[in-house]
C-alpha positions as CSV (number, residue, x, y, z in Angstrom):
1,X,-0.1,0.0,0.4
2,X,1.1,3.3,-0.6
3,X,1.8,6.2,1.4
4,X,-1.3,8.2,0.1
5,X,-3.2,4.7,0.5
6,X,-2.3,4.0,4.2
7,X,-3.0,7.5,5.2
8,X,-6.9,6.7,3.8
9,X,-7.6,3.9,5.4
10,X,-6.0,5.6,8.1
11,X,-8.6,8.8,8.7
12,X,-11.2,6.1,7.3
13,X,-10.9,3.4,10.0
14,X,-10.6,6.3,12.2
15,X,-13.6,8.3,11.8
16,X,-15.5,4.6,12.5
17,X,-14.0,4.7,15.4
18,X,-15.2,8.1,17.0
19,X,-13.0,10.6,15.5
20,X,-9.3,12.0,15.9
21,X,-9.7,12.3,19.3
22,X,-10.5,8.8,19.7
23,X,-6.4,8.3,18.6
24,X,-5.2,10.9,20.8
25,X,-6.3,9.7,23.6
26,X,-5.5,6.1,22.9
27,X,-1.8,7.6,22.1
28,X,-1.8,9.5,25.2
29,X,-3.1,6.0,27.2
30,X,0.2,4.8,30.0
31,X,2.0,1.9,28.0
32,X,-0.2,-0.7,30.3
33,X,-3.5,0.8,29.8
34,X,-2.5,0.2,26.1
35,X,-1.1,-3.1,27.0
36,X,-4.2,-4.2,28.7
37,X,-6.9,-2.9,26.2
38,X,-5.3,-4.4,22.3
39,X,-4.8,-7.8,24.4
40,X,-8.9,-7.7,25.4
41,X,-9.2,-6.9,21.7
42,X,-7.2,-9.5,20.8
43,X,-8.5,-12.1,23.4
44,X,-12.2,-11.3,21.6
45,X,-11.2,-11.1,18.2
46,X,-9.1,-14.8,18.9
47,X,-12.7,-15.9,21.0
48,X,-15.0,-15.2,17.7
49,X,-12.5,-17.8,15.2
50,X,-12.9,-21.6,14.5
51,X,-10.1,-23.7,13.4
52,X,-11.2,-23.5,9.9
53,X,-10.8,-20.0,9.7
54,X,-6.9,-20.1,11.8
55,X,-5.9,-22.6,8.8
56,X,-7.4,-20.0,6.1
57,X,-5.4,-17.3,7.4
58,X,-2.1,-19.6,7.5
59,X,-2.6,-20.7,3.9
60,X,-2.8,-17.3,3.1
61,X,-0.4,-14.8,5.3
62,X,2.7,-14.6,4.1
63,X,3.9,-13.9,7.6
64,X,3.2,-17.5,8.4
65,X,4.2,-19.5,5.9
66,X,7.4,-22.0,6.4
67,X,10.8,-20.9,4.5
68,X,11.0,-21.3,1.3
69,X,14.5,-22.8,1.2
70,X,15.2,-25.7,2.6
71,X,16.2,-26.7,6.5
72,X,19.6,-27.8,5.9
73,X,20.6,-25.1,2.7
74,X,20.1,-22.7,5.9
75,X,21.7,-25.0,8.2
76,X,24.7,-25.2,6.3
77,X,25.1,-21.9,5.5
78,X,24.7,-20.6,9.8
79,X,27.2,-23.2,9.9
80,X,30.5,-21.8,7.8
81,X,29.6,-18.2,9.0
82,X,30.0,-20.0,12.8
83,X,33.1,-22.0,11.9
84,X,34.8,-18.2,9.9
85,X,33.6,-16.0,13.5
86,X,35.3,-18.6,15.4
87,X,38.4,-19.0,13.1
88,X,39.2,-15.4,14.0
89,X,42.4,-14.2,16.5
90,X,39.4,-12.4,18.6
91,X,36.4,-14.3,18.2
92,X,33.0,-12.6,18.8
93,X,30.7,-13.7,21.5
94,X,27.7,-15.3,19.9
95,X,24.0,-14.2,21.5
96,X,21.0,-16.0,21.1
97,X,18.9,-12.9,20.8
98,X,15.2,-12.5,21.9
99,X,12.8,-13.1,18.6
100,X,11.5,-9.1,20.4
101,X,12.8,-5.6,20.7
102,X,11.5,-3.4,22.5
103,X,8.6,-0.8,20.9
104,X,10.3,1.4,18.8
105,X,13.6,-0.2,18.7
106,X,14.0,-0.3,14.7
107,X,12.6,3.1,13.8
108,X,13.9,5.4,16.9
109,X,17.7,3.4,16.9
110,X,17.8,2.8,12.7
111,X,15.2,5.2,11.9
112,X,13.3,2.1,9.5
113,X,9.9,3.5,9.6
114,X,7.5,2.0,12.3
115,X,5.0,0.6,9.7
116,X,7.6,-1.9,8.3
117,X,8.0,-3.4,12.1
118,X,5.7,-5.9,12.9
119,X,4.4,-4.9,16.7
120,X,2.9,-6.9,19.2
121,X,0.2,-6.7,21.5
122,X,2.5,-6.6,24.3
123,X,4.9,-3.0,23.7
124,X,7.2,-5.0,21.7
125,X,8.1,-5.0,18.2
126,X,8.8,-8.7,16.4
127,X,12.7,-8.8,15.3
128,X,13.7,-6.9,12.0
129,X,17.0,-6.3,12.4
130,X,19.7,-8.8,14.7
131,X,21.8,-5.8,14.5
132,X,20.4,-3.1,16.2
133,X,19.7,-6.4,19.1
134,X,23.1,-6.3,19.2
135,X,23.6,-2.6,19.8
136,X,21.1,-2.7,22.4
137,X,23.2,-5.4,23.9
138,X,27.0,-4.0,22.9
139,X,26.0,-0.7,25.2
140,X,24.7,-2.4,27.9
141,X,28.1,-4.1,28.2
142,X,30.2,-1.0,27.3
143,X,28.5,1.0,30.1
144,X,28.9,-2.2,32.3
145,X,32.8,-2.3,30.7
146,X,35.8,-2.4,33.7
147,X,37.5,-0.4,31.3
148,X,36.6,2.6,29.0
149,X,38.6,1.2,25.9
150,X,36.8,-2.3,26.3
151,X,36.4,-3.1,22.7
152,X,32.6,-5.6,22.9
153,X,32.7,-8.1,19.8
154,X,29.3,-9.8,19.5
155,X,27.8,-11.8,16.8
156,X,24.1,-14.0,15.9
157,X,22.1,-15.6,13.3
158,X,18.3,-15.0,13.7
159,X,15.0,-15.2,12.1
160,X,13.8,-11.7,11.5
161,X,10.3,-10.5,10.1
162,X,9.6,-7.4,8.0
163,X,6.2,-5.9,7.0
164,X,7.0,-4.6,3.8
165,X,5.9,-6.1,0.5
166,X,8.1,-6.8,-1.4
167,X,9.3,-8.7,-4.1
168,X,12.4,-10.9,-6.6
169,X,13.7,-13.3,-6.0
170,X,15.0,-14.9,-2.6
171,X,12.8,-11.6,-1.2
172,X,11.0,-13.6,1.8
173,X,8.4,-12.0,4.5
174,X,11.2,-13.8,6.9
175,X,14.6,-15.1,6.6
176,X,18.1,-15.1,8.7
177,X,20.1,-12.7,9.1
178,X,23.3,-13.2,10.2
179,X,25.4,-9.8,12.2
180,X,28.3,-8.6,13.9
181,X,28.5,-5.5,16.0
182,X,31.7,-4.2,17.3
183,X,31.4,-1.1,20.0
184,X,34.5,0.4,21.2
185,X,35.5,4.1,22.0
186,X,37.5,6.9,20.2
187,X,41.1,6.1,20.4
188,X,42.3,8.8,18.1
189,X,43.7,8.7,14.1
190,X,39.9,6.4,13.7
191,X,42.1,3.2,15.1
192,X,38.9,1.5,16.4
193,X,37.4,1.7,13.0
194,X,40.7,0.3,10.7
195,X,40.7,-2.9,12.9
196,X,36.7,-3.2,13.5
197,X,36.2,-3.0,9.4
198,X,39.3,-5.2,8.8
199,X,38.1,-8.3,11.7
200,X,34.1,-8.1,10.6
201,X,34.9,-7.9,6.4
202,X,37.8,-11.0,7.5
203,X,34.8,-13.3,8.8
204,X,32.8,-12.8,6.0
205,X,35.9,-13.0,3.1
206,X,36.5,-15.8,4.2
207,X,32.8,-17.5,4.9
208,X,31.6,-16.9,1.5
209,X,34.4,-19.0,-1.0
210,X,33.7,-21.9,1.7
211,X,29.7,-21.4,0.0
212,X,30.5,-21.5,-3.4
213,X,31.5,-18.0,-3.7
214,X,33.5,-17.4,-7.0
215,X,34.4,-13.9,-6.7
216,X,33.9,-11.9,-3.7
217,X,33.6,-8.2,-4.2
218,X,33.8,-5.5,-0.9
219,X,32.7,-1.9,-2.4
220,X,33.4,1.3,0.1
221,X,31.6,4.1,0.3
222,X,33.2,7.1,2.1
223,X,30.3,9.3,3.7
224,X,33.2,11.5,5.4
225,X,36.1,13.0,3.9
226,X,38.0,12.0,7.5
227,X,37.3,8.0,6.9
228,X,39.4,8.5,3.5
229,X,42.4,6.4,5.2
230,X,40.3,3.9,6.6
231,X,38.5,3.2,2.8
232,X,42.3,2.8,1.9
233,X,44.0,1.0,4.1
234,X,41.0,-2.0,3.6
235,X,41.5,-1.7,-0.2
236,X,45.2,-2.7,0.0
237,X,44.6,-5.5,2.7
238,X,41.3,-6.8,1.4
239,X,41.3,-8.6,-1.8
240,X,38.1,-7.8,-3.2
241,X,37.4,-4.4,-1.6
242,X,36.7,-1.4,-3.7
243,X,36.2,2.3,-3.2
244,X,32.2,3.1,-4.9
245,X,32.4,6.7,-4.5
246,X,28.4,7.0,-6.0
247,X,26.5,4.5,-3.5
248,X,23.0,6.5,-2.7
249,X,21.6,3.8,-0.4
250,X,22.6,3.9,3.7
251,X,23.2,7.6,3.5
252,X,21.7,8.7,6.6
253,X,21.5,5.4,8.0
254,X,24.9,5.0,8.1
255,X,28.1,7.4,9.1
256,X,31.3,7.8,8.2
257,X,31.7,4.6,6.2
258,X,29.9,1.9,4.5
259,X,30.2,-1.0,2.3
260,X,28.5,-3.8,0.4
261,X,29.3,-7.4,-0.4
262,X,28.5,-9.0,-3.3
263,X,29.3,-13.0,-4.1
264,X,29.4,-14.4,-7.3
265,X,28.2,-17.7,-7.2
266,X,26.0,-18.8,-10.4
267,X,28.5,-15.9,-12.7
268,X,26.6,-13.0,-11.4
269,X,27.6,-10.9,-8.7
270,X,24.8,-11.1,-6.1
271,X,24.5,-8.0,-3.5
272,X,24.2,-10.8,0.0
273,X,25.5,-8.4,3.0
274,X,25.8,-5.1,3.8
275,X,27.4,-2.6,6.8
276,X,28.5,0.2,7.9
277,X,29.1,2.9,11.4
278,X,26.6,4.3,13.1
279,X,25.9,6.3,16.1
280,X,23.9,4.2,18.2
281,X,25.6,3.3,21.1
282,X,26.6,6.8,20.8
283,X,23.1,7.9,21.3
284,X,22.4,5.4,23.4
285,X,25.0,6.4,26.0
286,X,24.9,10.1,25.3
287,X,28.5,9.5,24.9
288,X,30.1,11.5,21.7
289,X,33.2,8.9,22.1
290,X,31.2,5.6,21.5
291,X,31.9,4.0,17.9
292,X,30.0,0.8,16.8
293,X,30.3,-1.3,13.5
294,X,27.6,-3.2,12.4
295,X,27.5,-6.1,9.2
296,X,24.5,-8.2,8.4
297,X,24.6,-10.9,5.8
298,X,21.3,-12.3,4.4
299,X,21.3,-16.4,4.9
300,X,18.4,-17.2,2.9
301,X,19.4,-15.5,-0.1
302,X,22.7,-17.0,0.0
303,X,20.9,-20.6,0.4
304,X,18.7,-19.7,-2.3
305,X,22.0,-18.4,-4.8
306,X,24.1,-21.8,-3.9
307,X,20.6,-23.9,-4.3
308,X,20.8,-22.4,-8.1
309,X,24.9,-23.3,-8.4
């Protein structure tokens, strides 16, 4: 549905339930009161359903259908990625993230439209990106770190759900993502940034050839001229790393420097990952010296591409 269509639908519903004043009253309710109301609405609506109605909803709801990618194909990709993590000199800790995140995690932290997230009736969001959950955990650990310059390295594999309707090959309503975050403090001379980027790319460039990639490309885009030396160092040290000054996506989401990960698995390079620096831990901890690098890799997309090789 287009933005205009969404607004028209909202206007129709608001008029039906009593007007804008009703909507404002609901928005102004304390969180616990709103949860109480939403739970009662869900209880009453569920009580009116029959088993046949539940089955029909299961048949047609894209959010509830099983993944079209075979389990064994997904598991193989996951195992290779976890092995690549474990092979690093300072491997990140693999965290089992909850399937839910606090309400607003994705829209407040990562500036993703809330309408692209599945929100529950209990004041939480269904996880839409593991880097957001890992950033929250990294912020907690950075705040509790015994030394201010302690580096927090975390990784996760998480099944996520996104509400926007997309089409095309390997585009699913729910899918698994492999994510890494590295959180630390500004040490001067962009030293943290250089080391964190080299570490995360080492995992990705090590794993993808083991998954059948004939070539791995890492186009880097400098968003802040101060990060040009970081990009230059990476292009010198990492095979397949190049400069991509023309990238438009990710501006406003990433800061300093961002990158894509392309893998040639069936003759043509396919985008399988993305990453860059963000200000999330800086904002979460209200500390200008906090630094965070995130990256993600699409497991379902990789498994689907492999099946075509």
